[in-house]
Every structure is written in C-alpha cells, then in structure tokens.
C-alpha positions, 0 to 999 in steps of 0.5 A: 465682227466686221459689221461692228467694226463698220458701225464704229467707223461710221460713228467716228467719221465726224471726229475724223473730219474734225481731225482733218480740219485740225491738221489742215491748220498746219498743213493746208493740203489736208483741206483739199480733195475731201471728196476722194476720201469718200470714194468720189474720185474721177473715172480713170481714163484707161481701165483696168489698172494695176493699183498700188497703195502706199499710205504716206511719204515713207511708203511711197519712197520705198515703193518707187523702185517697185513702181519703176520696175513694174512700169518697165515690165508692163509698159502698156499697163495703167497704174493707179497709186493711192496714198492717205497723206498729202506728202505721199501724194506730193511725192508721187507727183514729183517722181512720176508726174502724169505717168501714173494716176493718183487719188487718195484712198477712201476711208474704209466705209462700204459705200466709199469703197464701192464708189472708188472701185466702180470708178477705178476698176482695178484688177490687182492691188499691191498694198505696201507694208501693213495696210489691212483695211477689212472693208476694202479687202472684203470688197476686193475679194468679192470683186475678184481683185487679187491682193498682195501685201508687199514689203510687209512688216508687222511689229510686235506691238502691231501683232499684239493689237491685231491679235485682240481682233483676231476674229476680224483679221483671220478671214482677211489674211486667209483671202490675201493672194500673197504676203511678201514679208520683209523678214522671217520674224514678220512672216511668222507673225502674219502666220500666227494671225491667220495667213496661210503658210503657203501664201507667205513668202520672205522676200526681204525689204525693198528699201535695200534696193533703193539706188542713188542717182549717178550725180549724187556725189557731185551734188553733195560736194556742191552742198558741202562747199557752200557750208565750207568744205572742211567743216564736219557735218552732223545730220539729225533726220526725221525728227519729231516733237521733243527730239529737236530740243535734245538735238539742239542741246547736244549741238550746243555742247558739241560746238564747244569742241567742234566750233565749225560743226554744221547741224543738218536738221530735217524734221519728219513732217513739213507742217513743223518746218517753220516751228523748228526753224523758229526754235533754232532761231530762239536758241541763237543759231544762225540758220539757213533753209534749203527751200530758200537757198540762203546758205553760207559759210557762216551757217550753223544749222541747215534746215532740210525743209524740202521733200524727197531729198533726204538721201541727198542730205544724208550723203552730205553728212559725216554722222547721222542720228535717225529720229523717231527713236528718242520718242515712242514713234518706233523709228524711221528708215535706218538704211538710208544713212547706212546706204551712203556710208554714214555711222548711224545713231538711234535711240531705244524706240525702234519697235517699227524697225527692230530687226533692221536695228538689230542687224545694223548693230550686229554689223557694227554699223550703228550705235544705240543710245539709251537716252537723249543725254548720251547723244553728244558723246555718241556724235563726238565719238565719231567726229573725233575719230574719223577712222572709226566713223569711216569704218562704221559707215563702210560696214553699213554700206556693205550691209546694205549692198549685201542685202540687195535683191528683195525687189527681184524676189518681190517681183517674182512673187507678183508675177507668179501670183498675178499671172495665175490670177489673170489666167483664171479671169 
C-alpha cells in the first residue's frame, strides 16, 4: 500500500508546485527555499541532532515551551526544528534566532526524505500533534531514529479518514517509539488505529503550560491606554474567510449600544491582512494596524496584523471570539483567551478542539453559539454584565491553571524513551 501511496504522491507533485506558486501570490515567502522541500537542505554544522517537527505557526507556538525545556535539559544537544509553512519558519526564528537550526520538512517522497536525513543526521524525532507521513516514518525506522508523537490529538474526522487507509497506518503506528496523547479520547483513537497500548501515554495538552511574560500586564495597559483606557474591547481572533463579515455585522449592531467599543480583529493568515483591512475600510470603520503603530482614541477597529503577539492581544481584551468555529475549519486555540481570564465565545465547528471546548463549557468558562446571527447577543451579554464577564473569565483562568503539568509529563516520556534508545545505540 505504501508503494501506491508513493506513486500517487509523485503524480501530485506538479499540482503541489502549482499550489505553492498560487499561495506565493498572496504570501511571497512560499516562492522561496523550494530546494528544502525536496530534501536539498544545508548540512547541519553539528550532528547528530534532536529533531522537532511542528507543521505551522500554531504547532510552533505550542512547541516553544517544550523546545525551551529541552534546551535547558540538554544544553550541548543541537536541535533542528522543521516546519511546512513560512509563518512557522518565521516564528522559529523570532523565538530562537540561531540557537536552533531550521529548514522546511521535505515532501514525503523517498528520495527527498533520504537526502534530508543524510544531511541532518537526526538521532531522535519529536512530531508535534498529528504529522503521520508514511515514507518519513518508514525511513526513520530503517535508520533507527526514535519517533515520539507529542501533544498528539486525533479528531473524530481525522480518525475516520485514517481508518480508510488502516493497512498503511497500522505498521506506522506500531513502530512509533511512543504516542503522548492530549486526552483519553485521543489515546483511544490512536489505539484503535493500531498503536500498541503500551506505547500510548496520556500526558495532556502542553498548551496549558504556556506561560505569559512578566511584563504582559504593563504592555496590555499601555495598549488599552492608546485606545482610551475606559473603552470596552472585543477581540475576534484567528478569523477565516467569511467570519470577518459576520464579526463586522455584529460590531455594527453592538456599536448602537456600546458606542465606544473597540474591535480587535486578528485574521488567522498574514496573507489576508490587507484584504481584511480593506474590508473594514469599505464598511466605513476607522481602523489602525498594529504593524504601522497608527492607533488613536478614535480607532474603532484595531487590526492585529503581526505574528506571535496573539496572547498579548487577547490580554488586552474584555471578551473573546475564537475563529475557525463559524466556518468548517475546526477551531483554534481556545486556551489562549481563557488563560488571560477572558470569557470565550465560539461557534459549532470545533471538531479540532472538541474536548477542550467541552471542558471549557463544563467549567462555565465559555459560550457556544449555533450561528453567526447569535454573535452580537453573545458579546453583548458579557459587555453589559462585567461581573458575569469577570467570573466567566476567572473560571477559564482557573481551568487552565488546574490543568498545567502536561509539559512535565511529556518530558518524562521523552526522557524515558530516548534514554532507552540511546543505550541501545
């Protein structure tokens, strides 16, 4: 079955390259470093390396505390971080500079993978979340490279998709060194797909363990002072195509009652920043862009068009809507606004974060709406009752605080498995 998979992948390469060209029209970074996507990466200056793969911006952000902890534990160990997207690459450089190596992960083609492994010579691989590439994992097995699936999650939709190719997935999962699953539900799905129960551990989500910088409070107060310190702030973050229109419609309606309301709007993808800004201007709103620093007390919409600052922007808000939930994307990180004490609003499309959503609702830290038309009343409920907003936000903050510790559990699994692996070598 892997032969058929590889054959089909080769047939798709021209279309993959066309997609890169198309994406590069809006995000020119996709036009660069194509050689790395076919395994032609530079030889690492120091080998062997500890290799961590985090596909995009969200996974990199989740991996930051793990990478920091591993650098502290293993100060002499060279670390290689791979991503698939330019935003992920940018975030690696912003946080770690040259203290870690970075290249793009090559496409899952045998030749590209072989070239990449020959140049990078990793001893261990930590895959963040659910990056199960058959040729990559087969090549790691043949070379004796231990592989841990960390912070692993598997939605019901993804599990059903993998079940259709169970013959391909079962040997891949059987040969993983370990699966560190976020929840019992995720663990059960991996076992159903073929992961040996003895290799599956429930460690929790390391997103609970993200810590805010000490000067966060000061920065958020400075930001709110620029808008006008007594103005209410609604943040709509990680929004996708179609959601901004719903958010602006809701904002129009809310301004009738909350005239001084500030909308902090943060689109999910940087290539959409300019289009969203133009949409806001066409609707007649006075906007300011964080990248340009042109904020004033007259600003109605503050566009968060920078990368890596979402926790700071959440901390400057009073109530949060998390995008990717009114359209069938599956939802984004619901813990970021909860961690800073904001009541969280989301739509029904939460299949990528269903368990976290369920637990936040149970903790009375969030509100789920069925359609975009309910968004104005949901925001209004919190803005008109700040006691309710503060209590709901505090419920979320306590929920996050009480569930910390996943990073320590994950490090325990990594240390145990890789120490065993190193002894065998």
